[in-house]
C-alpha positions as CSV (number, residue, x, y, z in Angstrom):
1,M,-17.7,-3.8,-17.7
2,S,-15.4,-4.9,-14.7
3,D,-16.1,-4.5,-11.1
4,V,-12.9,-2.4,-10.8
5,L,-13.7,0.2,-12.9
6,T,-16.3,1.2,-10.7
7,F,-14.2,3.3,-8.3
8,P,-13.7,2.6,-5.1
9,P,-14.0,-0.9,-6.6
10,A,-16.5,-3.5,-5.1
11,V,-14.8,-5.8,-3.2
12,S,-15.6,-9.3,-1.5
13,A,-13.9,-9.4,1.6
14,E,-12.9,-12.7,3.4
15,L,-10.5,-11.4,5.9
16,P,-12.3,-9.2,8.7
17,G,-10.6,-6.3,10.3
18,W,-9.3,-4.2,6.6
19,V,-10.7,-1.6,5.4
20,L,-9.2,-0.7,1.8
21,W,-8.6,2.8,0.9
22,W,-8.2,3.7,-2.6
23,A,-7.3,6.8,-4.6
24,N,-6.8,7.3,-8.4
25,L,-3.4,9.1,-9.1
26,A,-2.1,10.5,-12.2
27,W,1.6,11.8,-12.7
28,G,2.2,15.3,-14.0
29,E,5.8,16.6,-14.7
30,G,8.2,15.2,-12.2
31,D,10.3,17.6,-10.3
32,E,12.7,15.4,-8.8
33,E,14.2,18.1,-6.3
34,C,10.8,18.7,-4.7
35,L,10.2,14.4,-4.8
36,A,13.8,14.6,-2.7
37,T,13.0,17.5,-0.6
38,L,9.5,15.1,0.4
39,R,11.2,12.1,0.5
40,A,13.8,13.6,3.2
41,R,11.0,15.4,5.2
42,V,9.1,12.1,5.1
43,V,12.3,10.5,6.8
44,A,13.0,13.3,9.2
45,R,9.4,13.1,10.7
46,A,9.8,9.4,10.8
47,R,13.0,9.5,12.8
48,A,11.7,11.9,15.3
49,S,8.5,10.0,16.0
50,H,9.6,6.6,15.8
51,R,12.0,4.2,17.7
52,L,12.8,0.8,16.1
53,E,12.9,-0.7,19.4
54,E,9.4,0.5,20.4
55,L,8.1,0.1,17.0
56,A,6.4,-3.5,17.5
57,D,4.9,-1.8,20.4
58,H,3.1,1.0,18.3
59,P,-0.4,0.4,17.9
60,T,-0.8,0.6,14.4
61,V,2.0,-1.8,13.7
62,A,0.4,-4.0,16.8
63,A,-2.8,-3.8,14.7
64,V,-1.3,-4.8,11.5
65,R,0.3,-7.7,12.9
66,R,-2.9,-9.4,14.1
67,L,-4.8,-9.5,11.0
68,F,-1.4,-10.7,9.3
69,R,-1.8,-13.5,12.2
70,Q,-5.4,-14.0,12.0
71,A,-5.2,-14.7,8.0
72,G,-2.3,-17.5,9.0
73,C,0.7,-15.2,8.1
74,D,3.9,-14.6,10.9
75,P,4.5,-10.8,10.4
76,T,7.8,-10.8,12.0
77,R,8.9,-13.6,9.0
78,Y,6.9,-11.5,6.5
79,R,6.7,-8.1,7.2
80,P,4.1,-5.8,6.7
81,S,5.5,-3.7,3.9
82,S,4.9,-0.4,5.8
83,E,7.1,-1.8,9.1
84,A,9.8,-2.9,6.7
85,L,10.1,0.3,5.1
86,L,9.9,2.1,8.3
87,R,12.7,-0.2,10.0
88,R,15.0,0.7,7.2
89,V,14.8,4.2,7.7
90,L,14.7,3.8,11.4
91,K,18.6,2.2,10.5
92,G,19.5,4.8,8.8
93,E,18.4,4.2,5.0
94,D,17.1,7.1,2.9
95,L,14.0,6.3,0.7
96,P,15.1,5.5,-2.4
97,A,13.8,7.6,-5.6
98,I,12.1,5.0,-8.3
99,H,8.9,6.6,-9.4
100,P,6.4,9.9,-8.5
101,L,3.7,7.6,-8.0
102,V,5.8,4.8,-6.2
103,D,7.6,7.5,-4.1
104,L,4.3,9.0,-3.0
105,N,2.5,5.8,-2.2
106,N,6.2,5.2,-0.1
107,C,5.7,8.2,1.8
108,L,2.3,8.0,2.4
109,S,2.9,4.0,3.8
110,I,5.5,5.9,6.5
111,E,3.4,8.7,7.7
112,L,0.6,6.0,8.1
113,V,2.4,3.1,9.0
114,V,0.0,0.9,7.1
115,P,0.9,-1.1,4.0
116,A,0.0,0.8,0.7
117,C,0.4,-0.3,-2.6
118,V,0.4,1.7,-6.0
119,M,-0.7,-0.2,-9.5
120,A,-0.7,1.0,-13.1
121,A,-3.7,2.1,-14.0
122,G,-5.9,-1.0,-16.1
123,S,-3.4,-3.7,-14.5
124,V,-6.4,-5.1,-12.3
125,A,-9.9,-6.1,-13.5
126,G,-12.6,-7.4,-11.1
127,P,-14.4,-9.0,-9.7
128,V,-11.8,-8.0,-6.3
129,T,-11.5,-10.5,-3.5
130,L,-9.7,-9.7,-0.2
131,R,-8.7,-13.3,1.5
132,A,-6.1,-15.5,2.8
133,G,-3.9,-17.2,0.0
134,R,-4.6,-21.0,-0.4
135,P,-1.5,-23.7,0.4
136,G,0.8,-24.0,-2.9
137,E,-0.6,-20.7,-4.3
138,A,2.3,-18.4,-5.8
139,M,2.7,-15.0,-7.6
140,A,5.7,-14.0,-9.6
141,S,6.0,-10.6,-7.7
142,L,8.4,-7.8,-7.4
143,R,10.8,-10.1,-5.1
144,G,10.4,-12.7,-7.5
145,P,8.4,-16.0,-7.1
146,F,6.3,-15.3,-4.0
147,D,4.5,-18.3,-1.9
148,L,1.0,-16.5,-1.1
149,A,0.0,-19.4,1.6
150,G,-1.5,-17.5,4.7
151,K,-0.9,-14.6,3.3
152,P,-3.4,-11.6,3.1
153,L,-3.9,-10.7,-0.3
154,L,-6.1,-9.2,-3.5
155,A,-7.1,-11.2,-6.4
156,D,-9.4,-10.6,-9.8
157,Q,-10.4,-12.5,-11.9
158,R,-6.5,-13.2,-13.7
159,G,-5.4,-14.2,-10.0
160,P,-3.7,-12.6,-7.0
161,F,-2.1,-9.4,-8.0
162,G,-1.2,-8.0,-4.4
163,T,-0.3,-8.2,-0.7
164,P,0.4,-5.9,2.0
165,I,4.0,-7.4,2.0
166,T,4.5,-7.2,-1.9
167,D,2.6,-6.5,-5.2
168,S,3.1,-8.5,-8.4
169,E,5.0,-8.0,-11.5
170,R,1.8,-7.6,-13.2
171,V,0.8,-4.4,-11.8
172,R,4.0,-3.0,-11.7
173,V,4.7,0.9,-12.2
174,K,6.8,1.3,-15.1
175,A,9.2,4.1,-16.4
176,G,6.1,5.2,-18.2
177,T,3.3,4.6,-16.4
178,R,1.7,8.1,-16.2
179,Q,-1.6,7.0,-14.2
180,A,-2.3,4.3,-11.3
181,V,-4.4,3.3,-8.9
182,L,-3.6,3.2,-4.5
183,V,-4.4,1.0,-2.0
184,A,-4.1,1.6,1.6
185,Y,-4.7,-1.4,3.7
186,L,-5.8,0.0,6.8
187,P,-6.9,-1.6,10.4
188,A,-10.3,-1.1,11.0
189,G,-10.9,1.3,14.4
190,V,-6.9,2.3,14.1
191,V,-6.4,4.0,11.0
192,T,-9.7,5.8,9.3
193,A,-10.1,6.2,5.7
194,Q,-10.4,10.4,6.3
195,C,-6.7,10.4,7.8
196,A,-5.4,8.4,4.7
197,S,-7.2,11.3,2.4
198,T,-5.8,14.1,4.3
199,A,-2.6,12.6,4.8
200,L,-2.0,12.2,1.0
201,Q,-3.5,15.3,0.5
202,A,-1.0,17.0,2.8
203,L,2.2,15.2,1.1
204,L,0.8,16.4,-2.2
205,A,0.9,19.7,-1.0
206,E,4.3,19.7,0.1
207,A,5.2,17.9,-3.6
208,P,2.3,18.8,-6.3
209,V,4.3,16.3,-8.2
210,A,0.6,14.2,-9.2
211,T,-3.2,14.9,-9.3
212,R,-5.5,13.2,-7.1
213,G,-8.4,12.2,-8.8
214,A,-11.4,10.1,-7.2
215,C,-11.0,8.2,-3.8
216,G,-12.7,6.3,-1.2
217,V,-13.6,3.0,0.6
218,S,-14.3,-0.1,-1.5
219,E,-18.1,-1.1,-1.0
220,K,-18.6,-4.8,-0.1
221,A,-19.4,-6.8,-3.1
222,N,-22.6,-8.7,-3.4
C-alpha cells in the first residue's frame, strides 16, 4: 500500500517553511446556480479586502513569495497560483466555471491567499516529497511543458505532479471526476491548518456542492 493512501499522506520535506494541509472531497449533485453565487461572493469579498497595488505587501503573499525565493524561484516571474488568481480578480475578471471541485479549490485559494490544488483521487502514489525542482526537470502541466528547475514542487514515485504554480496533466480533475484530494500550501506561522479547515467548511456551508472527508496536515515521512 502506498504512503499516499494513509491520509493525510506522509511527506519528506526538503523545503522548510511550508505546511501542507490536505482534504478529501467528494462531488455530489453539482448546483451550477449555487456555485455561480459562491464564485461571485468570493470575488466580491476579495475586491472588498484587497487592493492590487498593495498585494505584494500582504503578509501571506509576502510569506509565500519568500518561500518561492528560498526554493530558487522568482515569484514575480512565476507567480504563486493564489496570487495570480487574485490579481486577475482584482483586475476585474470573474472566476470561471471549470468543475465544482476545481471551483471550490479556487475559492479557497482566494479566501486564504495561498496556493491550493485539487487532484483526481487515485492519481498520486506515495511516497510524496516536497522539494525544489532540479536542473533539466520538467512536467506536462496544465499550461503545457513546464520547466521545474528551482520551483517548489510535490513529487511521488512517478515524478513531480504539482507545484504551487500549476499542476500536472496526470492529476487533472476531469468532467467525470467525482472524488479528489485538495492540498493547500500554507506558509508556516502565517496561515494555520485550522484556518484552512474553517475556510473550507464555510465555503461548503455557502455552497453544499461537495462533502469533505478526512483532512489534516502531512506527517513527516521517516
